[in-house]
Structures are given as C-alpha cells and as structure tokens.
C-alpha positions, 0 to 999 in steps of 0.5 A: 634100348636098355631100360634105365634102372634106378640107382641105389645108394647106401648111406650110413646114418650117424648115430652119435656117441654111444651110451657109456658103460656103468662105472666100476668103483675102486676106492674107497672100498665098500663098507670099509674104513678110509685111512689114507685121507690127507689131514687138512685139519683136526676135523677134516681130511682130503680123500681121493676117489678112484674108479675104472675108465668106462667105455664111451665115456668123456667125463664122469660125475662123482657124487659123495653124500654124508650119511644122515645129512642128505647133502650131496657134493658133486664134481665133474672130471675127465679123469678117473680119480678126484679128491674132496675134503670131507669131515673126519669120523663120519660115514659117507656114500659115493657113486660115479656116473659116466657121460659121453661127448653129447652129455648122455649118461650111462647107468650109475655105478653101484653106491658104496659106503665108507667111514672117513677115519677120525682120531678115534681108532674105533668106528661106529657102525654104518646106519642100517639100510632099510630093505623092507617094508620100503618107506611109505608102502602099504601091505597086508599082514601075514597069516599070523597078523605080522609084518617082517621088518628087514634091514642090512647092517655093516661096520668098517672095523667088523665089530658089529654086535647087535641091532635094536628094533624100535617100533610103534604108531607114534614116530616121536615115541617109538618103543624098543620091541626087540634085539637081533644079533649081528648077522640077523637082519629081520624081525617080525612085529604084530600089526593091526589093519588100517594102521600106519606104523613107524620103525627105526634100527639102532646098530651097536658095536662091541665098543659101545658105538651106535648109529640110527637108521632114521625113522621109516613108515608103512601102512597095514591094509 
C-alpha cells in the first residue's frame, strides 16, 4: 500500500496596508516669502500648501505652526493640497504626514519654514534655529574652558546681515556677548563648571528688521 502523505498547504498571510512613504513637500518652499496667498483681510490671507503623493497613502495630515507661538493648526485631507487662512507678515513652519487605510503613519516630512507676506515689502529674518547645545543638555567645557554655541539662520528676502549673541546665568537679564556676520553660525563663550547658562540669538537684516530665537539653557558639568 502506498503510504498516506500529509498534504501541504501554502497560505498567504494578509499583512494589511503597507506603511506610507515620507511626503515630499512642494509649496510654500523652504526659507522663502510666500507672495501667492489670497488676501482675506488686511491682517490675514489664504495660503495653499502642496505636496507630492506618497506611496501607500490614503490621507495626509498637514501641520502648520506660527513660529514663536507654539500653536499648531492641523488639517486632514485625502488630497495633495490644502488651504489655511494665516496671519499676514508672520513666519510659519509646516510639515505633512501620510497615513494608510488602517491609520498607520509614515515618517513625517521634513519641516519647512516660510514667511507669509504682509503689506511691507521687507521681511524680517526667520528666528534662528538653535543647533547646539540642545536645550536642557549637560556638557563639559573644552580645554579652554569654553562652550561653542551653534545656530542656523535664514531670511526670505536674502538680506540677513548679522546675529547678536545674548548670554548669561539669569534668563531675564542676558547680556550681549558678541556679534556674528551672516554666514557665521557659531560663537564660543567662557563658562564655569556646575553652572546653568541661558542664551538667545537675535537675527538682524539690512533693513533693520530683527527676530529672536527665544531663550534656551544648558548646564556645564
């Protein structure tokens, strides 16, 4: 008799929707002045945001934040564009995150910043982005007893002129310790061990406009 052989079955497992790819942003472009908004009033305009479709995406979440206010507007859409009414003459950041049919999110897009144009023909610089020391970190000074402050600046109309560096141990009374020309993005300061320091960068353009990064802190070990 021929022995009975077990029957082998091959079954495929439904792995569900794939994770969406990261979104590629299109407009408003990074570090630019948005001049195509539709005026709604003297103080606001409607701005259209556009991005490229992401593989495996069913819908997208647009996140727009006015720099310095820590208020984020969010909008979910199945389209690759969306419009929001924003304050004129103000800087914003924006990003988009794709989701699949089951709600799984892909990696967020890069965060871009732009200046929503107002009635003035001149835009203030974007607030400097703090690069190092990161807020709240603890670190050792270098061999010279110094810490290097690092930041990144940008200006929509490309007339960024200089940075002013404010530094000290009292967040409410920082002193001007130096200036840096546009293109220079670091400055070394003398520090003492066991001390918490605060710092802020003021960005200034050729028209006299300025913006502040906000005050950040770090501890020296």
